[in-house]
C-alpha positions as CSV (number, residue, x, y, z in Angstrom):
1,M,-127.4,86.5,-75.8
2,V,-125.9,89.3,-73.6
3,L,-122.6,89.1,-75.6
4,Q,-124.4,89.5,-78.9
5,R,-126.3,92.6,-77.6
6,Q,-123.0,94.1,-76.5
7,V,-121.4,93.5,-79.9
8,R,-124.4,95.1,-81.6
9,L,-124.1,98.1,-79.3
10,I,-120.5,98.9,-80.3
11,P,-121.1,100.5,-83.7
12,T,-123.9,102.7,-82.3
13,L,-121.7,103.8,-79.4
14,G,-118.8,104.4,-81.9
15,V,-121.0,106.7,-84.0
16,W,-122.3,108.5,-80.9
17,I,-118.8,109.1,-79.5
18,A,-117.6,110.4,-82.9
19,A,-120.6,112.8,-83.1
20,L,-120.0,114.0,-79.5
21,A,-116.3,114.6,-80.2
22,A,-117.0,116.4,-83.4
23,S,-119.6,118.7,-81.8
24,W,-117.3,119.6,-78.9
25,V,-114.4,120.3,-81.3
26,A,-116.6,122.5,-83.4
27,I,-117.9,124.4,-80.3
28,W,-114.4,125.1,-78.9
29,R,-113.1,126.2,-82.3
30,L,-116.0,128.5,-83.2
31,M,-116.6,129.9,-79.7
32,P,-114.1,131.7,-77.4
33,P,-113.2,129.7,-74.3
34,G,-115.4,130.6,-71.3
35,P,-118.8,129.9,-69.8
36,G,-120.5,130.1,-73.1
37,A,-118.4,127.3,-74.6
38,I,-118.9,125.1,-71.5
39,L,-122.7,125.6,-71.6
40,A,-122.8,124.8,-75.3
41,S,-120.8,121.6,-74.7
42,G,-123.2,120.6,-72.0
43,V,-126.2,121.2,-74.2
44,A,-124.6,119.2,-77.0
45,F,-124.0,116.3,-74.7
46,V,-127.5,116.3,-73.3
47,A,-129.0,116.5,-76.8
48,L,-126.9,113.6,-78.1
49,Y,-127.4,111.6,-75.0
50,V,-131.2,111.8,-75.2
51,A,-131.0,110.9,-78.9
52,L,-128.9,107.8,-78.0
53,M,-131.4,106.7,-75.4
54,V,-134.3,107.1,-77.9
55,R,-132.3,105.3,-80.5
56,L,-131.4,102.3,-78.3
57,G,-134.6,102.1,-76.4
58,D,-135.3,100.3,-73.1
59,G,-133.4,97.1,-74.2
60,Y,-130.1,98.9,-73.7
61,L,-131.0,101.1,-70.8
62,S,-128.6,99.4,-68.4
63,F,-125.8,100.4,-70.7
64,T,-126.9,103.9,-71.6
65,L,-127.4,104.9,-68.0
66,L,-123.7,104.2,-67.3
67,I,-122.5,106.6,-69.9
68,P,-122.6,109.9,-67.9
69,A,-120.8,108.3,-65.0
70,M,-118.2,106.8,-67.3
71,I,-117.5,110.2,-69.0
72,L,-117.3,111.9,-65.6
73,L,-114.8,109.2,-64.3
74,L,-112.8,109.6,-67.5
75,A,-112.7,113.4,-67.1
76,V,-111.6,113.5,-63.5
77,T,-109.2,110.5,-63.4
78,V,-107.9,109.2,-66.7
79,V,-107.5,112.6,-68.4
80,P,-105.5,114.3,-65.6
81,I,-103.3,111.2,-65.2
82,A,-102.7,111.1,-69.0
83,F,-101.9,114.8,-68.9
84,L,-99.4,114.3,-66.1
85,I,-97.7,111.5,-68.0
86,Y,-97.5,113.7,-71.1
87,L,-96.2,116.7,-69.1
88,S,-93.4,114.6,-67.5
89,F,-91.8,114.1,-70.9
90,F,-91.4,117.8,-71.7
91,Q,-89.6,120.7,-70.1
92,V,-92.4,123.0,-68.9
93,T,-92.0,125.9,-66.4
94,I,-93.7,129.2,-65.9
95,L,-91.3,130.7,-68.4
96,N,-92.4,128.7,-71.4
97,F,-95.9,127.5,-70.3
98,R,-97.6,129.4,-73.1
99,G,-94.8,128.8,-75.6
100,H,-92.9,125.9,-77.0
101,W,-92.5,122.8,-74.8
102,P,-89.1,121.1,-75.5
103,F,-89.3,117.3,-75.5
104,V,-86.8,115.8,-73.0
105,G,-87.9,112.2,-72.7
106,V,-87.0,110.6,-69.4
107,E,-84.6,113.4,-68.4
108,N,-87.1,114.8,-65.9
109,F,-87.1,111.5,-64.1
110,I,-83.3,111.4,-64.0
111,R,-83.2,115.0,-62.7
112,V,-85.4,114.1,-59.8
113,F,-82.9,111.4,-58.6
114,R,-79.7,113.3,-59.5
115,E,-80.4,116.9,-58.9
116,D,-83.1,117.1,-56.2
117,P,-81.3,116.7,-52.9
118,L,-84.7,116.7,-51.0
119,F,-86.4,114.0,-53.0
120,L,-85.0,110.8,-51.3
121,P,-85.2,112.2,-47.7
122,T,-88.7,113.3,-48.4
123,L,-89.7,110.0,-49.9
124,I,-88.1,108.1,-47.0
125,R,-89.9,110.4,-44.5
126,T,-93.2,109.7,-46.3
127,L,-92.8,105.9,-46.2
128,E,-91.7,106.1,-42.6
129,L,-94.8,108.0,-41.6
130,L,-96.8,105.4,-43.6
131,V,-95.4,102.4,-41.7
132,L,-95.2,103.9,-38.2
133,G,-98.5,105.7,-38.6
134,L,-100.3,102.6,-39.7
135,A,-98.8,100.4,-37.0
136,L,-99.7,102.9,-34.2
137,Q,-103.2,103.7,-35.4
138,F,-104.0,100.0,-36.0
139,A,-102.7,98.9,-32.6
140,L,-104.5,101.6,-30.7
141,G,-107.7,101.4,-32.8
142,L,-108.0,97.6,-32.4
143,G,-107.3,97.9,-28.7
144,M,-110.0,100.5,-28.2
145,A,-112.4,98.4,-30.3
146,L,-111.8,95.3,-28.3
147,W,-112.2,97.2,-25.0
148,L,-115.5,98.8,-26.0
149,N,-116.7,95.6,-27.6
150,R,-117.2,94.4,-24.0
151,R,-119.8,95.7,-21.6
152,V,-118.4,99.1,-20.5
153,R,-120.2,101.8,-18.6
154,F,-120.9,105.0,-20.6
155,E,-120.0,103.1,-23.8
156,S,-121.9,105.5,-26.1
157,L,-120.3,108.6,-24.5
158,L,-116.8,107.1,-24.8
159,S,-117.4,106.1,-28.4
160,T,-118.5,109.6,-29.3
161,L,-115.5,111.2,-27.5
162,I,-113.1,108.8,-29.3
163,L,-114.5,109.8,-32.7
164,L,-114.3,113.6,-32.2
165,P,-110.7,114.0,-33.5
166,M,-111.6,112.3,-36.8
167,M,-114.4,114.9,-37.4
168,T,-111.9,117.8,-37.0
169,N,-110.3,119.5,-39.9
170,S,-106.6,118.7,-40.4
171,I,-105.5,122.3,-40.3
172,V,-107.3,122.7,-37.0
173,V,-105.7,119.6,-35.7
174,G,-102.2,120.9,-36.7
175,M,-102.8,124.2,-35.0
176,L,-104.2,122.5,-31.9
177,W,-101.1,120.3,-31.5
178,K,-98.8,123.2,-32.3
179,H,-100.1,124.8,-29.1
180,L,-100.2,121.6,-27.1
181,L,-96.5,120.8,-27.9
182,S,-95.2,124.3,-27.4
183,F,-91.9,124.2,-25.5
184,Y,-92.7,127.1,-23.2
185,N,-96.4,127.0,-22.5
186,G,-97.6,123.8,-24.1
187,L,-99.8,121.4,-22.1
188,F,-97.5,118.5,-22.5
189,N,-94.5,120.3,-21.1
190,L,-96.5,121.9,-18.3
191,L,-97.6,118.4,-17.2
192,L,-94.1,117.1,-17.3
193,N,-93.0,120.1,-15.2
194,L,-95.7,119.4,-12.7
195,V,-94.3,115.9,-12.0
196,G,-90.7,117.2,-11.8
197,L,-89.5,116.4,-15.3
198,E,-87.9,118.7,-17.9
199,G,-90.0,119.7,-20.9
200,L,-89.2,118.1,-24.2
201,P,-88.2,120.0,-27.3
202,W,-91.2,119.1,-29.3
203,L,-91.6,120.7,-32.8
204,T,-87.8,120.9,-33.2
205,Q,-85.1,118.9,-35.0
206,M,-83.5,117.8,-31.7
207,P,-82.8,114.0,-31.8
208,I,-84.8,111.7,-29.5
209,G,-82.4,110.9,-26.6
210,W,-83.1,107.1,-26.3
211,A,-82.9,106.7,-30.1
212,Q,-79.6,108.5,-30.4
213,A,-78.2,106.4,-27.5
214,L,-78.7,103.2,-29.4
215,P,-75.4,101.5,-30.0
216,A,-74.2,101.7,-33.6
217,L,-77.7,102.4,-35.0
218,G,-78.5,105.5,-33.0
219,P,-76.7,108.3,-35.0
220,W,-77.6,106.6,-38.3
221,A,-81.3,106.6,-37.3
222,V,-81.2,110.2,-36.3
223,E,-79.6,111.3,-39.5
224,H,-81.5,109.0,-42.0
225,L,-84.7,107.8,-40.3
226,N,-86.0,111.0,-38.7
227,A,-85.5,110.0,-35.1
228,N,-86.2,113.6,-34.0
229,Y,-88.9,115.3,-32.0
230,A,-90.4,117.1,-35.1
231,F,-91.2,113.8,-36.8
232,L,-92.5,112.4,-33.5
233,S,-94.8,115.3,-33.2
234,I,-96.2,114.6,-36.6
235,L,-96.7,111.0,-35.7
236,I,-98.5,111.8,-32.5
237,A,-100.8,114.3,-34.1
238,N,-101.6,112.1,-37.1
239,T,-102.3,109.1,-34.8
240,W,-104.5,111.2,-32.5
241,Q,-106.6,112.3,-35.5
242,W,-107.0,109.1,-37.4
243,M,-106.9,106.3,-34.8
244,P,-110.7,106.8,-34.4
245,F,-111.1,105.8,-38.0
246,M,-109.5,102.4,-37.2
247,F,-111.6,102.1,-34.1
248,L,-114.9,102.8,-35.8
249,L,-114.5,100.2,-38.6
250,L,-112.9,97.6,-36.4
251,R,-115.5,97.9,-33.7
252,A,-118.3,97.6,-36.4
253,A,-116.5,94.5,-37.7
254,L,-116.2,93.0,-34.2
255,R,-119.9,93.5,-33.7
256,S,-120.7,91.6,-36.9
257,L,-118.7,88.5,-36.1
258,P,-120.6,85.3,-35.6
259,V,-120.8,84.1,-32.0
260,E,-120.8,80.4,-32.7
261,P,-117.0,80.0,-33.3
262,F,-116.3,81.9,-30.0
263,E,-118.7,79.8,-28.0
264,A,-117.1,76.6,-29.5
265,A,-113.6,77.9,-28.6
266,R,-114.7,78.7,-25.0
267,I,-116.1,75.2,-24.7
268,D,-112.9,73.7,-26.0
269,G,-110.9,75.5,-23.4
270,A,-109.3,78.2,-25.5
271,G,-107.8,81.1,-23.6
272,A,-108.3,84.8,-24.4
273,W,-105.0,85.1,-26.3
274,Q,-105.6,81.9,-28.3
275,T,-109.1,83.1,-29.2
276,F,-107.7,86.5,-30.3
277,F,-104.9,85.2,-32.4
278,F,-106.5,82.1,-33.9
279,L,-110.1,83.2,-34.2
280,T,-110.7,87.0,-34.0
281,L,-107.8,88.1,-36.2
282,P,-108.4,85.6,-39.0
283,L,-112.1,86.5,-39.1
284,L,-111.2,90.2,-39.2
285,K,-108.6,89.7,-41.9
286,G,-110.6,91.1,-44.8
287,V,-111.8,94.2,-42.8
288,I,-108.3,94.8,-41.5
289,G,-106.9,94.8,-45.1
290,V,-109.5,97.3,-46.3
291,V,-109.0,99.6,-43.2
292,L,-105.2,99.6,-43.5
293,L,-105.4,100.2,-47.3
294,V,-107.7,103.2,-46.9
295,R,-105.5,104.7,-44.2
296,A,-102.3,104.0,-46.1
297,I,-103.5,105.9,-49.2
298,D,-104.7,108.7,-46.9
299,I,-101.4,108.9,-45.1
300,L,-99.6,109.2,-48.4
301,K,-101.8,112.4,-49.1
302,T,-101.1,114.0,-45.7
303,F,-100.6,117.8,-46.2
304,G,-102.7,120.2,-44.1
305,M,-101.8,118.9,-40.6
306,I,-98.0,119.0,-41.3
307,W,-98.3,122.4,-43.0
308,A,-100.1,123.8,-40.0
309,L,-97.4,122.4,-37.6
310,F,-94.2,123.3,-39.5
311,G,-95.1,125.1,-42.7
312,N,-92.7,124.3,-45.6
313,A,-89.8,123.2,-43.3
314,T,-87.5,120.8,-45.2
315,I,-86.9,118.7,-42.0
316,T,-90.6,117.7,-42.0
317,R,-91.5,117.8,-45.7
318,V,-93.4,114.8,-47.1
319,M,-94.1,114.1,-50.7
320,P,-97.4,116.0,-51.1
321,I,-95.7,119.2,-49.7
322,H,-92.7,118.6,-51.9
323,I,-94.9,118.3,-55.0
324,Y,-96.7,121.5,-54.0
325,T,-93.4,123.3,-53.5
326,V,-91.8,122.2,-56.7
327,G,-94.9,122.2,-59.0
328,I,-96.8,125.2,-57.6
329,Q,-94.4,127.5,-55.7
330,T,-91.3,127.0,-57.9
331,Q,-93.6,126.5,-60.9
332,D,-91.5,123.8,-62.4
333,Y,-94.6,121.9,-63.8
334,S,-92.7,119.0,-65.4
335,Q,-90.8,118.2,-62.2
336,G,-94.1,118.5,-60.2
337,A,-95.7,116.0,-62.7
338,V,-92.8,113.6,-62.2
339,L,-93.0,113.7,-58.4
340,S,-96.8,113.2,-58.7
341,L,-96.3,110.1,-60.8
342,I,-93.8,108.7,-58.4
343,L,-96.2,109.2,-55.5
344,A,-98.9,107.6,-57.6
345,G,-96.6,104.6,-58.3
346,V,-96.0,104.2,-54.6
347,S,-99.7,104.2,-54.0
348,V,-100.2,101.5,-56.6
349,L,-97.4,99.4,-55.0
350,V,-99.1,99.8,-51.6
351,Y,-102.4,98.7,-53.0
352,W,-100.8,95.7,-54.7
353,A,-99.0,94.7,-51.4
354,F,-102.3,94.9,-49.5
355,Q,-104.1,92.9,-52.1
356,R,-101.4,90.2,-51.9
357,G,-101.4,90.2,-48.2
358,F,-105.1,90.5,-47.4
359,G,-106.8,89.6,-50.6
360,R,-107.5,86.0,-49.7
361,K,-110.7,85.2,-48.0
362,A,-111.0,84.6,-44.3
363,P,-111.6,81.0,-43.2
364,A,-115.2,79.8,-43.3
365,W,-116.8,78.5,-40.2
366,D,-119.5,75.9,-40.2
């Protein structure tokens, strides 16, 4: 019955979409671009939408109410992505933006790999920040959540203090850590000096001593894997700001776990580590997957905090900053579109990997 109703709805929706498209085309051809054309397009949509609701009646209300949301979703996601894909196959810069766009096929993609010397180092740096940032933030967030899941004095106050960095703007976080890590008067180096140690060259390209001293791998890690204090500064600042996000969701998940399996494990003589590895982690698997996925996508979009710390320095540039530099500052729109699509592809691969790793249900407990 529902399928038959949906089939009968298709012709009516087809006519309505055609009428809406025709009215918008007529408006933008007859009126000059501007607020007037936008207002007329909105009025046309409202009028046609009301007519559709009257025509279909209450029987199709569950479908017609979805139309505005679907159009908005199409406008803010599908259309921009389609335009980026279209743009990537043409040669478009500030010089010919209002003129002829030569079709170049996949040449823009080839140019990114062959002619952009900063692309691969930037991509590696972004992926390295993704892996190390996720690992640090998850370990610290889970540790804090497990600690405050027990009876701790001043629990509410401690939870509030832990969450404060997450509520701070990324630019402010970057400026804060730029002062904290200053070589001459930063808090970190002042504390090191107080205990008789030399200050560290934070915010510089100086290699990390212990990493450089690793046999065989040390120099290679410094040159290719960003084993320097600048990248370490980014990692510290990003972890400080977003570890509370992990803590918040994991602590809520711990509070929602059933108590019966833990009581049974205690009666059976399971130790703390056995309970954690064979009971707590499997029960948290679904939540862990969601939390890691959200943070992974967010790390891939990191911009403001790094920009506040280092500006557009090439030694700390990640993919969002590289896209901004090429697409907006250099105004090579085609190359910017290609870089954006590559980053989007990385995000899709990350999502697929987490779906494969964490998509299965956690074990059920009777």
